N, C-alpha and C positions, 0 to 999 in steps of 0.2 A: 953362413953356409948357404942360405937361400939363394943368394946371387951367384954363388960359385958352382952350384950343382944343378943338373937337369932333373934328377929324381931324388927324393928323400923318402926312404922306405921305413915303415914301422910295423909292429906286430899286432897291436890291438887298438881298439876304438878309443881307449883312454889316451894313449899316446898320439893317436891321430887327431883327436880334438885339441890336445895341448899344443901340438905343432901348428895346427891351423890357427889357433889363437895367437901363438907366438909370431906367425908369419902373416898377420892381418888378414886372415881368411883364405890364405893360399891363392892369391890372385892369378898365378900362372899355372895352377894345377900340378904342382910338383910333388905334393905329399900323397903317398899311397900306402895302403896295407900290402904287405908282401903276399898275403893270401888272395888278393884280388887277381893275381896273375895265374893262379892255379884253381880258381873258383872255390876256394875253401874259406874265404873271409878272414876272420880274426884267428890269430894263433895265440893260444893261451900260454901264459907264463908258467913254465914248469916248476918254478920255485913254489908256486901256490898249489898247483895240481899234482905235483909229484910224477907227472908223465913225461919224463925226460926223453925217452926213446920216441914216443909219439910226436913230441915237439920237434925233435931232430928230423923225423920223416916229413913233417909238414913244412919245415924250413927248407929242406932239400927239394921238395916238390915245388915250392914257391920260387926258389932260386933257379931251378931248371926252366920253369915256365917264364920267368923274367928274362933269362938268357935267350929264349926263343923269340921274345918280343924285341929284344935289343938287336 
């Protein structure tokens, strides 16, 4: 997937670290947190927090901000 895509988006720092290890440090800078685009940083997994509506809102803001960048 790394070679095929320009951006690889994840939600939290754990996934970000895993993907960077998987992709040998992300040499082309393709791996990003969705929350980076809306200045909210990490988006917590609602499975653990129970905050499904809040998570939806954060994802929506992140997607809208990412679209503005694209």
